[in-house]
N, C-alpha and C positions, 0 to 999 in steps of 0.2 A: 323476419329480422335478418339483417345483413351483417356479417362479421367481416371486418377489414383485417385480413390476415397479414397485410404488409405494413400496417401502422401500429406496431407493438408499442404500447404506452411507455414501457420501461426497457429500452434497448440496452441490456447489460452485457458487458464483455468481461469474461473472467481472465484475469492476468495473474501470472506467477511472478513472485518476487523472490530474489535470492540475496541473502546477506552472508558475507564471508566474515564470520566471527567465531573461529574455532574454539576459543577459550571461554566464550560466554556461557553463563548459566541459563539465561532466558533471553529470548528475542521476540518482540511483537511488532506487527505492522500497524502503525498508527497514521491517521490522516483525517482530512476533512470529511471523508466518506464514512467514518465511524466515530466522529466527534472526538478524535484523538484518545480513544479509550484503549488502554493497553490490554484489556481483557477481551476485546472484540475479535482480534485476529492474531492469536498466538501462532508463532512459527515453530516448525519441527526441525530438529537437527537431523541431517541426513548422514549416511555412512562416511561421506567425504568431509564431514565436519561443518559444511555450509548449512545455513538455515533456509528452509523453504516455506513459503506461505502463499496464499492466493486470496484474491478479493474480486468480487463482481462489481464492476464500476460502470456508471453511466457515461455517455458521451460528454466530452468536455475536458477541462484541465483540472487535475487533482493535486493538492499539496499533500505530501506524506513524508514519513521518515521511518527508520527502524529505531525501536527502543531496545537498546542492547544493555542489559543489566541496569536499566533505569536511565541510561544516557541516550539522549536524542542523537541519532547518527544519520548522516546523509547517505544516499544510495549512489555509489559511483557510476551505476548504469542509468541513472535518471537522465531525462531529456533536458533538464535545466535545474536551476536553484532559485528559490524565492524565499519569502518570509511568511511565517504563520501569524496569527493574530497577536501573539506575544512578542513578535519581532525576531524570533529565532529563525536561523537559516534552516530551510527544509527543502526536500526534493520536489520536483515538478514532473508530472506525467500526463501527457495528452492522450486521450482515449477517443478513437473514432470508430 
């Protein structure tokens, strides 16, 4: 049996996300990669008061946003802005 070590079926790349919301009580990373589930990727507040989270994403373009105290918030570091299935403005991240 031959194993193709170069053709991994799920080429995932772990990306870090930073949200600057020092006054927030909770921040989550939501997007098409987790069905916009606020419980899937909770972010942790760091000593500098920014929030840090990570997600392993497949190759392609991903729509996402930060959920800051329940409010959908764009990522100023995103590569672009698009809309989700509800027509809300969200951030766009290409992964290669």
